[in-house]
PAZAPA-4460 file (N, C-alpha, C; in steps of 0.05 Angstrom, whole numbers, plus 32768, in hexadecimal, padded with zeros to 4 digits):
% residues 43
    n_x    n_y    n_z   ca_x   ca_y   ca_z    c_x    c_y    c_z   seq   type   mol
   7F6D   7F66   7F45   7F86   7F75   7F4B   7F81   7F93   7F4E     1      M     A
   7F70   7F9D   7F3C   7F69   7FBA   7F3D   7F5C   7FC1   7F58     2      F     A
   7F4A   7FAF   7F60   7F3C   7FB3   7F7A   7F4F   7FB4   7F91     3      F     A
   7F63   7FA2   7F90   7F78   7FA1   7FA5   7F87   7FBB   7FA6     4      I     A
   7F8E   7FC6   7F8F   7F9D   7FE0   7F8F   7F8C   7FF6   7F9B     5      L     A
   7F72   7FF7   7F94   7F60   800B   7FA0   7F5F   8008   7FBE     6      I     A
   7F5C   7FEF   7FC7   7F5B   7FEA   7FE4   7F74   7FF3   7FF2     7      F     A
   7F8B   7FED   7FE6   7FA5   7FF6   7FF1   7FA7   8014   7FF3     8      C     A
   7F9D   8022   7FDE   7F9E   803F   7FDF   7F8C   804A   7FF4     9      S     A
   7F75   803E   7FF8   7F62   8047   800D   7F6F   8043   8029    10      L     A
   7F7A   802C   802D   7F87   8027   8047   7F9E   803B   804B    11      V     A
   7FAD   8040   8036   7FC3   8053   8036   7FBA   806E   803F    12      F     A
   7FA3   8078   8034   7F99   8093   803B   7F8F   8093   8058    13      H     A
   7F82   807E   8060   7F78   807D   807C   7F8F   807E   8090    14      V     A
   7FA3   806E   808B   7FBA   806D   809D   7FC8   8088   809D    15      V     A
   7FCB   8095   8086   7FD8   80AF   8085   7FC7   80C4   8095    16      L     A
   7FAD   80C1   8094   7F9C   80D5   80A2   7F9E   80D1   80C1    17      R     A
   7F9E   80B8   80CA   7F9E   80B4   80E7   7FBA   80B2   80F3    18      Y     A
   7FCD   80AA   80E3   7FE9   80A7   80ED   7FFC   80B4   80DA    19      M     A
   7FFF   80CE   80DA   8012   80DB   80C8   802F   80D7   80D2    20      P     A
   8038   80BF   80CF   8052   80B8   80D8   8063   80AF   80C0    21      N     A
   807A   80BA   80BE   808A   80B4   80A6   8093   8097   80A5    22      R     A
   8099   808B   80BC   80A2   806F   80BC   808C   805D   80B2    23      I     A
   8073   8062   80BB   805C   8052   80B2   8058   8057   8095    24      I     A
   805A   8070   808C   8057   8077   8070   806A   8067   805E    25      Y     A
   8083   8066   8066   8098   8058   8057   8092   803A   8057    26      I     A
   808A   802F   806E   8084   8013   806F   806E   800B   805D    27      N     A
   8058   801B   805C   8042   8015   804B   804A   8017   802E    28      I     A
   805B   802B   8028   8064   802F   800D   8074   8016   8003    29      F     A
   8086   800C   8014   8095   7FF4   800D   8083   7FDB   800B    30      Y     A
   8070   7FD9   801D   805D   7FC3   801C   804D   7FC3   8002    31      L     A
   8044   7FDA   7FF9   8035   7FDC   7FE1   8046   7FD5   7FC8    32      S     A
   805F   7FDD   7FC9   8071   7FD6   7FB3   8076   7FB8   7FB2    33      I     A
   807A   7FAC   7FC9   807E   7F8F   7FCA   8065   7F80   7FC1    34      N     A
   804E   7F89   7FC8   8035   7F7D   7FBF   8032   7F7F   7FA1    35      E     A
   8038   7F97   7F96   8036   7F9B   7F7A   8049   7F88   7F6A    36      Y     A
   8062   7F86   7F74   8075   7F74   7F67   806C   7F57   7F69    37      N     A
   8060   7F4F   7F80   8056   7F34   7F83   8040   7F2E   7F6F    38      F     A
   802E   7F41   7F6B   8018   7F3D   7F57   8023   7F3D   7F3B    39      F     A
   8037   7F4C   7F36   8044   7F4C   7F1B   8050   7F31   7F15    40      K     A
   805E   7F26   7F29   806A   7F0C   7F25   8055   7EF6   7F22    41      K     A
   803F   7EF9   7F30   802A   7EE4   7F2F   801E   7EE2   7F13    42      K     A
   801C   7EF8   7F05   800F   7EF8   7EEB   8020   7EEC   7ED5    43      R     A
***
């Protein structure tokens, strides 16, 4: 799980660097929250 969070943060930074778009930023933010909630429910 920790590795997945690190991977998500890396992807997050790369996308922000290459595509500084607020819509994409918000979408990734919501996707990461959904993934976090999914992993919380799984445990």
